[in-house]
C-alpha positions, 0 to 999 in steps of 0.5 A: 418570011420563013422565019415568020412562018416558021414561029406561026407554025411552032405557035400554031403547034403549041396551041394544038397540043394544049388543046390536044391534051386539054380535050383528052382530060375532058373526055376521060372526066366526062366519061367516067374514067377513074385511074385503077391506082389511088395514092391512098390504101383505104378509101377516102369517103367522098363525104366525110361523115361529122361525128358530132358529140359521142359520149364515148367512154373507156372500156373502165367506164371514164369519159373519152375527151371529145375532138379537140382539134389543137392536139392534131390527134388521129383516131383509127377505130375498130369495132371488131364483132364478138368472140373473133379470137384470132383474126382480132387478135392479127388485127390487133398486132398489125396495128401496134406494128402500125402505131411503132411505125410512125416513130415520132409521131406516133402520139399523135395517134390512138386506137379505139378498139370498140369491142371484146380485146384478146387475151394476148393482145399487146398493151401500149398507151394509144391503144384504148379499149372502149365501152360499144357506142351505139352513137358511133355505131349509127354514124358508121357506113352501113356495110362496115357496121356489124360482123366485120373487121373493118378499120375506120380513120377519124380525123383531129376534127371529128370527122370519119374520112377513110376506111379500111376493108376487112383484111387490108394491108397494115402497111399501106395503113402506115403510110396513109396515116404517115402521109395525114401525120405530116400534112397536120403538123 
């Protein structure tokens, strides 16, 4: 009889532990608690923004090809303020280092620069100076349109999915892109 009681007590303990942890999880969810640290360095947009057909153009006037999901190409978008100077030069160098750090996957990343390119900015095949695009400007979140060095990430399907606040840590962007590139291989 003691074995039966011991077995029942063990079963009740396991059930109590399960429901206790489940109850704590429910309490945290409904109280609005969010973890302070997330896996992403950038801000994952709660609702991705579909960009659709924007008619983007390279700085020299050539048409930029629309989103082609089969290419699995991720785009990093920068819309710097006018007369940005040294901060833009630093950002362009940081983005070059991020692109280089992607290694063999670097060809699946493009940097779309919608503004004046700094004189001494690194030149590489993924860095694409673009003409200003009112259609893109209208789709960007209002807090990151003019006068900031926020960076945005567009997925291969043409959805704006992440943004990075001005002054972000480039190594965080590199880690996020590495994860995204690996997932979409």
